[in-house]
C-alpha positions in Angstrom: 15.3 -13.2 -36.0 13.1 -16.2 -36.4 15.5 -18.4 -34.5 15.5 -15.9 -31.6 11.7 -15.8 -31.5 11.6 -19.6 -31.4 14.0 -19.5 -28.4 11.7 -16.9 -26.7 8.7 -19.2 -27.0 10.8 -22.2 -25.8 12.0 -20.2 -22.7 8.4 -19.1 -21.9 7.2 -22.7 -22.2 9.8 -23.8 -19.7 9.1 -20.9 -17.4 5.3 -20.7 -17.1 4.5 -24.1 -15.6 7.1 -23.6 -12.9 5.7 -20.2 -12.2 2.2 -21.5 -11.8 3.4 -24.2 -9.4 5.5 -21.7 -7.4 2.7 -19.2 -7.0 0.3 -21.9 -6.0 2.8 -23.1 -3.4 3.5 -19.6 -2.0 -0.2 -18.6 -1.9 -1.0 -21.8 0.0 1.8 -21.0 2.4 0.6 -17.5 3.0 -3.0 -18.7 3.6 -1.7 -21.2 6.2 0.4 -18.5 8.0 -2.7 -16.2 8.2 -4.9 -19.1 9.4 -2.5 -20.3 12.1 -1.7 -16.8 13.3 -5.4 -16.3 14.1 -6.3 -19.9 14.9 -6.3 -19.5 18.7 -8.5 -16.4 18.6 -10.9 -18.2 16.2 -11.2 -21.1 18.7 -11.6 -18.8 21.7 -14.5 -17.0 19.9 -16.0 -20.2 18.6 -15.9 -19.0 15.0 -17.6 -21.4 12.6 -15.5 -23.3 10.1 -17.5 -21.8 7.3 -16.6 -18.3 8.4 -12.9 -19.2 8.7 -13.0 -20.6 5.2 -14.8 -17.5 3.9 -12.1 -15.2 5.5 -9.3 -17.3 3.9 -11.1 -17.2 0.5 -11.1 -13.4 0.5 -7.4 -13.4 1.5 -6.5 -15.3 -1.7 -6.1 -12.2 -3.9 -3.9 -10.5 -1.4 -1.8 -13.7 -1.1 -1.4 -13.7 -4.9 -0.2 -10.1 -4.8 2.4 -11.0 -2.1 3.4 -14.2 -3.8 3.8 -13.0 -7.3 7.3 -11.4 -7.0 8.9 -14.2 -5.2 7.2 -16.8 -7.5 8.6 -15.0 -10.6 12.1 -14.9 -9.0 12.0 -18.6 -8.2 10.6 -19.7 -11.5 13.1 -17.6 -13.6 16.1 -18.7 -11.5 15.1 -22.3 -11.6 14.3 -22.3 -15.4 17.7 -20.7 -16.3 19.6 -23.0 -13.9 17.9 -26.1 -15.3 18.8 -25.0 -18.9 22.4 -24.4 -17.8 22.6 -27.8 -16.0 21.4 -29.5 -19.2 24.0 -27.6 -21.3 21.2 -25.9 -23.3 22.5 -22.5 -22.4 25.9 -23.4 -23.6 24.5 -24.3 -27.0 22.6 -21.1 -27.2 25.6 -19.0 -26.3 27.6 -20.9 -29.0 25.1 -19.8 -31.6 26.1 -16.2 -30.9 23.0 -15.1 -29.0 23.9 -12.9 -26.0 22.5 -13.9 -22.6 20.8 -10.6 -22.2 18.9 -11.0 -25.5 18.0 -14.6 -24.7 16.4 -13.6 -21.3 14.6 -10.4 -22.6 11.3 -12.3 -22.8 11.5 -12.9 -19.0 12.1 -9.2 -18.4 9.0 -8.4 -20.4 7.1 -10.9 -18.3 8.3 -9.0 -15.2 7.2 -5.7 -16.7 3.8 -7.1 -17.6 3.5 -8.6 -14.1 4.3 -5.2 -12.5 1.5 -3.5 -14.5 -0.9 -6.3 -13.9 0.0 -6.3 -10.2 -0.9 -2.7 -9.8 -4.3 -3.1 -11.3 -4.9 -6.3 -9.5 -4.3 -4.6 -6.2 -6.4 -1.5 -7.1 -9.4 -3.3 -8.6 -9.5 -6.7 -6.8 -7.2 -7.0 -3.8 -8.4 -3.8 -2.1 -12.1 -4.7 -2.1 -11.5 -8.3 -1.1 -9.1 -7.3 1.6 -11.6 -4.9 3.1 -14.2 -7.6 3.1 -11.8 -10.0 4.7 -10.8 -7.6 7.5 -14.5 -6.8 8.2 -15.4 -10.5 8.4 -12.4 -11.1 10.7 -13.3 -8.2 13.0 -16.9 -9.4 13.3 -15.9 -13.0 13.9 -13.4 -11.9 16.6 -15.8 -9.4 18.0 -13.5 -6.4 17.5 -15.3 -3.1 17.5 -13.6 -0.2 15.8 -14.9 3.3 16.7 -14.2 6.4 14.7 -15.3 8.8 17.4 -12.6 11.1 18.6 -11.9 13.6 21.4 -9.7 16.7 21.9 -9.4 17.5 18.2 -7.6 20.4 16.7 -7.9 20.7 12.9 -6.5 23.2 10.4 -8.7 23.8 7.4 -8.5 26.0 4.3 -4.7 26.0 4.3 -4.6 27.0 8.0 -6.9 30.0 7.7 -9.6 28.2 9.8 -8.8 26.3 13.0 -11.3 23.9 14.6 -11.0 23.0 18.3 -13.5 20.3 19.2 -14.0 18.5 22.5 -15.6 15.4 21.1 -16.8 14.0 17.7 -19.6 11.5 17.7 -19.0 9.5 14.5 -22.3 7.7 14.5 -24.5 10.8 14.8 -21.9 13.1 13.0 -22.1 15.7 15.8 -19.2 17.7 17.2 -19.4 19.0 20.8 -17.6 21.9 22.5 -16.9 23.7 19.2 -14.5 26.6 18.9 -13.6 27.9 15.4 -11.0 30.6 14.9 -10.7 32.3 11.4 -7.7 34.3 10.3 -6.5 36.2 7.3 -3.6 35.3 5.0 -1.2 37.4 7.1 -2.4 35.8 10.3 -4.7 38.6 11.6 -7.7 37.7 13.6 -11.1 37.7 11.8 -13.6 35.9 14.1 -14.1 33.3 16.8 -17.2 31.1 16.8 -18.2 29.2 20.0 -21.0 26.6 20.1 -22.0 23.8 22.5 -22.5 21.5 19.4 -22.9 21.3 15.7 -24.5 18.7 13.5 -23.6 17.7 10.0 -26.4 18.4 7.5 -25.1 16.6 4.3 -23.3 19.7 3.0 -22.5 21.9 6.0 -22.4 22.2 9.8 -25.5 23.5 11.6 -24.5 25.2 14.9 -26.7 25.2 18.0 -26.8 28.3 20.2 -23.7 29.6 18.6 -22.1 33.0 19.2 -19.4 34.8 17.2 -16.7 37.2 18.4 -15.6 39.7 15.7 -14.8 43.4 15.3 -17.6 45.8 14.6 -17.4 48.8 12.2 -15.6 50.8 14.9 -12.9 48.2 15.4 -14.2 47.0 18.7 -14.2 43.3 19.4 -17.8 42.4 20.3 -20.0 39.3 20.6 -22.9 38.6 18.3 -25.4 35.8 17.8 -24.1 33.5 15.1 -26.5 33.3 12.1 -27.0 30.5 9.6 -23.9 30.1 7.5 -23.2 27.2 5.0 -19.5 28.1 4.4 -18.4 25.9 7.3 -18.5 22.7 5.2 -15.4 20.8 6.3 -16.3 17.1 5.9 -16.8 15.0 9.1 -14.1 12.6 8.0 -11.4 15.0 9.0 -12.7 14.7 12.7 -12.7 10.9 12.7 -10.3 8.9 14.6 -7.6 7.8 12.1 -9.0 4.3 11.7 -8.7 4.3 8.0 -6.4 1.6 6.7 -4.6 2.8 3.6 -4.3 -0.8 2.4 -8.1 -0.8 2.1 -8.2 2.3 -0.2 -7.6 2.5 -3.9 -4.7 4.5 -5.2 -7.0 7.4 -6.0 -8.7 7.3 -2.6 -5.3 7.1 -0.8 -4.2 10.2 -2.7 -7.3 12.0 -1.6 -6.7 10.9 2.0 -3.2 12.3 2.0 -4.5 15.6 0.5 -7.2 15.8 3.2 -4.8 15.1 6.1 -2.4 17.7 4.8 -5.0 20.4 4.4 -6.4 19.6 7.9 -2.9 20.0 9.4 -2.8 16.3 10.6 0.2 13.9 10.3 0.2 12.6 6.8 3.8 11.3 6.2 3.0 7.7 6.9 0.0 7.7 4.6 1.9 9.5 1.9 4.7 6.9 2.1 2.0 4.2 1.8 0.5 6.0 -1.2 3.9 6.0 -3.0 4.5 2.4 -1.9 1.3 1.4 -3.8 3.2 2.2 -7.0 6.7 1.0 -5.9 5.4 -2.3 -4.7 4.0 -3.1 -8.2 7.6 -2.6 -9.5 8.8 -5.5 -7.4 8.0 -8.0 -10.2 10.2 -6.2 -12.7 13.0 -6.0 -10.0 13.0 -9.7 -9.3 13.0 -10.6 -13.0 16.2 -8.5 -13.4 17.7 -10.2 -10.4 16.7 -13.7 -11.5 18.1 -13.1 -15.0 21.4 -11.8 -13.5 21.6 -15.0 -11.3 20.6 -17.3 -14.2 22.9 -20.2 -14.9 24.9 -19.8 -11.7 23.8 -23.1 -10.3 24.6 -26.4 -11.8 23.8 -28.7 -8.8 20.9 -28.8 -6.5 19.1 -26.4 -8.8 15.7 -26.6 -7.1 17.1 -26.2 -3.6 19.5 -23.4 -4.5 16.9 -21.5 -6.6 14.4 -21.7 -3.7 17.0 -20.6 -1.2 18.2 -17.7 -3.4 14.6 -16.6 -4.1 13.7 -16.6 -0.4 16.9 -14.8 0.6 16.6 -12.1 -2.0 12.9 -11.6 -1.1 13.7 -11.3 2.6 16.5 -8.8 2.1 14.3 -6.8 -0.3 11.3 -6.7 2.1 13.5 -5.8 5.1 15.1 -2.9 3.2 11.6 -1.8 2.1 10.3 -2.1 5.7 13.2 0.0 7.1 12.9 2.7 4.4 9.1 2.9 4.9 9.6 3.2 8.7 12.1 6.0 8.2 9.7 7.8 5.9 6.8 7.4 8.4 9.0 8.9 11.1 9.8 11.8 8.8 13.6 11.0 8.7 13.4 10.7 4.9 10.9 11.9 2.3 8.0 9.5 1.7 8.9 9.3 -2.0 12.4 8.3 -1.2 11.2 5.8 1.4 9.0 4.0 -1.1 11.3 4.0 -4.1 14.8 3.8 -2.7 14.8 0.0 -2.3 13.5 -0.3 -5.8 16.3 1.7 -7.3 19.0 0.0 -5.1 17.9 -3.5 -6.1 17.7 -2.6 -9.8 21.2 -1.3 -9.6 22.4 -4.5 -7.8 20.6 -6.6 -10.5 22.4 -4.7 -13.3 25.7 -5.2 -11.6 25.1 -8.9 -11.3 24.0 -9.0 -14.9 27.3 -7.7 -16.0 29.1 -10.6 -14.4 26.5 -13.2 -15.7 27.9 -16.0 -17.9 27.3 -15.5 -21.6 
């Protein structure tokens, strides 16, 4: 037992320096890609160098989040390949220690990295990415409006239907308002018409509104609409869908999906992105399983082959993830399947490779 623990410490001492070098390299590469993809627009808008550096600074946490899985994969594959090239793995196997037990510490590193990645995204990456996007929009003079027109919203599980000609996001006013209310069995209850309504912190205040409803004799009549605070659907449901799920925490993304669903708006893409928030964090564990399964397969050109393998696996994984998320957003598959299917497939592939790993 003591011998195995010594080997765990030795493996981690070999792994961690390579991982730190790899993640620094990949983060720097992602920063350069983001910079050069916007460089022409920065120059055309005469953005100061200090603003460009500030935008890049706030992109670092997101770059770390993107770079962590591939850095773990590269570092683990290189470390095991280097140990095998030096015949150190052969000595370990000769002592009777299985390959899976020898690499268990790397799997635990992947598990820890997955948990850490989720909280990193939720607590640090989300706020800094929002700041980065805001700075970039201001620097490039990109104005995003949340006003909307020709809106139809289902509220209260479809019992209340809003039809609005125009929503002014700055004043929080809806114009050309028609509200139809129905019973659970779909029977007509009332129809409210108003030129406009203004949001008053907790409810909508209608102007010159009238209501069509049945009187006590069962005759449909028109009445002046009196003050009523029960119409309290939040203005956010009328906004143009300019909310970026990547800028929301997991809790906020879940609330957004719930609000879109209750309002009868398209929500599949946002729901897939919500599930993807959790599945993406599992990428670190997946790549560790893959790297362990590929460990010791290269004896020559270890650095080059490890880098090539890491990039190849990462590209295939992200392409599979992109395709499944696209299918989920188009409603061809369930959002949960779209987010988690690549994860399960690559775990299965990693376990198959692990069975054929040298030991």
